[in-house]
Structure formats: structure tokens, C-alpha cells
N, C-alpha and C positions, 0 to 999 in steps of 0.2 A: 893148684886147681882153684878156679874161681868161676862159679856158674850162676849163682842166685843170691841176691841180698836178703830175700824174704823166705823164711822157712815156715812150714806148717806141719804140726804133728797132729794126726787124727786119732782120737781115742775110740772107745767102744762105740760101734755103729757108724763111724766115719772112717771108712777104709780106703776111700778114693775121693777125688774131687772131679765131679762130672764135667765141670766147665773147663778143665785143663785141655789145652790144645798142643799139638806138636810134642807129644809125650815121648820121653826117653827114660828108660830105666837104667840106673847105674848101681853096680855092686861096689861098695866101698869097704875096704879093709882098714882097720884102725889098730893102733897099739893096744886097744882094749877089746879086740875081737870084732865080730860082725854086728852091724845094726840089726834091728828087729826084722827088717825086710830090705829089699832093694829101695833106694831112694828114687823117687819119680820126679824128673825135671820136666817142666812144661810151662806154658804161658797162660796166664789168666788175664784176659782182655789186653794182651800185649805185654804184660809184665812177667818176667821170668821168676818162677818160684820153685822151691824144692819141697816135696811132700813125702812124709813118712807115716805109714800105718804103725802106730805105737805097739800094738799087740800082734803085728803081722797081718797081712791082708785076709787071712782066714781065721784070725783071732786064736792063735795057737800058744800064746805066751801069757802066763799068769803075771800079775803085777810084780810079784817077788822075783820073777825070772827075767824081767826086762833088762836089756843091756844098756842101761842109762848112759854110761860113759861113751860107749860106741855110738849111740844115737846122736848125742850132742857133738861129739868130736867130728862125726861125719858131716853134720850141718856146718860146722866151722870150716871143714875142709872144702866145702862147696862155696864158701864165701858168705854164708848167712850172717847178717847183722841184726835182723829182727825176726823173732820166733814167736809165732802164735800157736798156742797149745790148746786144742779143743779137748774137753774132758767131761765124761759123764759123772754126775755127782748126785748124792742124796741131800735133801734139804733138812736143816736142823731148826728152821724157823717157820712158823705158820704162814707168814706173809710171803715166803719164798716158795712158790707153788710148782708142782710138776709142770714141765715145759717152759718155765721161766729160764732166763739167762742171767748169770752172775759173773761179774768181773772182779774176783777177789783181789785184795791188796795185802793180805797177810796169810801166813801159814802156821800150822802147829804140826810138829813131827811126831807121829805115833808109829812109825815104822821100826823094824827091828833088823839091824845088821846090814842094811843096804849101803853100798859104797857110793857116797855122794860127793867125792872130791877126786880131781885128777892128780892131786899132789901126794907127796910122800916119797919114799925111796931116795931121800937125800935132799929134797927141796920142800921147804915149808912155806905155805901161804895161808893167810887168814883174810878172806874177803869180808868187806862190810856187807851185812845182810839184814840190817834193821828194816829196810824197805825192800822186800824181796821181789817185787814186781816193778818193771819200768813204768812209771806213772804216765809218761808221754805215750807209750804204746798202748797202755790201758785206755787212755783218752781216745785214741784212734778207734779202738774196738767199741767203746761206748757210743761214740758219734756215728759209727757205722750202723749200730743197732737202731739208734734214734732216726736215722735217715730212711729206714725201711718200714714197710707195712707187713709185718710177719704174722701169718696165721698161727694160731695156737699160743703165741707168746703174749701173755697178758701184761707182763712186767719184765723189765730188765733192772738189775740191781748193780750199781757201781760201788765197789768196795765190799768189804766183808772178809771173814776168816775161813780158810779152807783147812779142815783137819785131814791130814794125810795118814791113813791107817794102813796096816800091813795087808789085810785080806788073806786069802780070797773070800773067806766068809764075811757076810755083812755083820754089822754091830749087834751086840746084845742090847736089850732095852736099858740096862744099867749104864753101859758105855754111851749109848746115844743120849741119855739124860745127863750124863756127866759133861759131854761136849756142849750140850745146850746150856748148862750152868756156867760154862766158860764164855758164853755169848758167841759161840762159833756159828757160822752161817751155813756152810755146806761140808760134806764129807766125801772124800774120794780116796783112791789108792795109788796115785801115780805122780802128781805134779810137783811135789816138793823136791825130790832128787833132781828132776829136770831143771827147776828154777835155780838150785844151787850150782849145778854144773854149767848152766848157761851163763850165770854170772861169772864163774871162773873163766869161761871161754870168751868173756866180754861180748856176749850177745844179749841184746835187749829182749826181755821175755815177758809175756803176759798170758794169762789163762782165760779162755772162754769156757766157763763152766755151764754145762747143760743139765738142768735138773730133771731127773727121771722119776723121783719118788720122794716120800717123806721119811726115809730111813725107817726105823721101827718104833719111834717114840710117839707118833701121832695116834690118838685113840681110835680114829676112824680109818687109819691106814697102817695098822700095826703089824703087818706081815709083808715084807718086801719079797717079791717073787721074781724069778728070772723073766717070766712071761710079761709081767707088768713093765719091767725095765726095758725089755727088748722092744715092746710096742712104742714106748716113749722115745727110745733111742732112734728108731726109724723116723719119727716125726721131727725129733731134734736135729738129725743129720741134714735134713733138707734146709731147715732154717740156718743152721751153722754154716753151710756152704754159701748162702746168700750174704751172711755177715762177713765171712772171711773174704769174699770177693770184693765187697765194698771197702773193707779195711785195706786190702792189697791195692786197690785203686788209689786210695788216699795216701798210702805209704809211698807209692811210686811217684806221686806228684810232689809230696812234701815230707820226706823222711825226717822224723823228729830227732833232735839231739837226745842222747841218752847217757846218763852217768855210767851205765853198764859198759859202755864202749872203752872205758879206761879203768875198769874195776881192779886190775892187777897192779896199777901204777905204784901204789903204796902198800900193797898186800903181801909181797914176797919178802920174807925175812932172811932167807938164805942168800948170801952173796953168790951171784950166779957164776962168778969166776972160780968159786970154791966148790961148786956143786958137781956131783958125779956126771961125767960125760954121757954115760948111757941114759941117765934120766933127762938130761938136757935135750938129747936127741929125741927121746920118746915124746917130750912135751914141746918140741921146737915150734910146732904150729901155734901153740898158745903163747910161747915166750919170745917169739922172734923179734918183736919190736923192743924188747927189753934186754936182749943179749948184746 
């Protein structure tokens, strides 16, 4: 199955792409269960893309409940090579204001017990992850933002560190100040497992982080409420769609080279001729060019 080279994962507030034409919903089963929702195939200005609502179209899945492996596997099954992940985040820096956009280039993992690898069961692989975001895809996103006149967005920030916490509760003030002492930029609950799995699936991955609030550290904004977040989510979603559309147009004309596309070349330690047949079959989609 090969349907789209470009995938989009929409986070909180971004449950669909209004500009999608010729829409078709596809239910995909994977060796890791069902994705968060049906994948939506459609055209953005003539370019085929695959869209997935990360939490389900009615936001029914907690961050800890997300079927990360199924989501990324389903994108791979559709032929996705470039994955843009939109994500709502809190800001950990005064200069990164609500409604700003951030394209982080680093992650810190504060999750607990999430499965963020396809491997195991007789096949061992260790991907290089020092640079967890595809820099060329991140450049496409940054240039897309710069090309647009976006209402509400005072600044976009290229680079920075995304702290991925477990949730679903927001941070305590002590935690928020700890992350600030680490010079982290934003905090969210979802993107690190996606980034790891996308790298294992040899998909170029970048995050479009949409700032909704100042977390709880800011003395003038010391209480994050759902009402505050939802209002900013709605405003962010409109601008995010414009950025994604511009990025898709750029990708369709000039898809960049990405180291992610050969991430498994030197990462698999187990001789595949010695690996269990059942595991090789389970991971055939990821391993096929190395078998």
C-alpha cells in the first residue's frame, strides 16, 4: 500500500484539515493494533497527504493512551516519508509567548512506561537519536512560517527543547521551574514517542509546536486552565493549517534529503537471518529493504 509521501498528525485542537479535497477515510490495522482514528487521505492544493487526529477526532484518548506504534506504522504503510506533527505546548520561556510557534530540535523524555520502539521479540536495533528532528524538514516548516502573514503569531522560534511529560495533569510549579533550569523551551505530552518511532520507521519527522500558555511558572500566568488552553488552541489551529499547507506545497516541489530515510542501515544488531520468523514478518514493512 502506497498512498501519500507526506503525513500530518494533528494534535489538540487540530482534528481535521479544512483545505483537504477528495477526502477518503481509511481504516488501517497494524501488528500494534488500531491507530487513534481512521487515517484521512486527501489532496492539499493537488498534493496527496495522509492526516491523523492524534487523540481521535473527538479527543477521546489521553496522551498515555495513544497507540503511538500503530499511528506511525499506519503512516509508513501508506508510504509516508515526511511527517509533520502539530502539537499544543506550554511555554517555559518568557520570550516564547502564547500563540507563538516553535520548531524544536531537541527532546527530553519525562514519560513513564510508554513503548517507543518497534523492536524486541528477538530483533535488537539502536537508532542514532542525537538529533531527533529532521533538520531539513524543520527548515521547510520554518520557511513556511516566514512566508506567511499570520494573525496572532508575534514570533516563530526555530530550535529549542521540548520536554515530553506524562500528563494528563499539567506541571507543578516545582517541575516547571526545574525544566526552566534545564533551559527547556516548551512542554508537551506526546511528541517524543512519535519522533523515536518515526526514526525507526525511517520517516523524516518535525514538530510544529503551538504555544497555548506559560505553563504554571510565570508569575502573571500562574494557573493553566482548560478554558485558556482551548481558546488559544482554536486560534492556533487556524494558523497551523496555513503553515502546514505552505510546507506541503514546498515539500511537493522539492522534497529534501533526510538522514532519517536510512536510519536503520547501521542500527540493527541482530543478524536478520538468525532472527525469529514471526518477528521478521511482524516488522517486514520496516525491514524489507534490509532482508
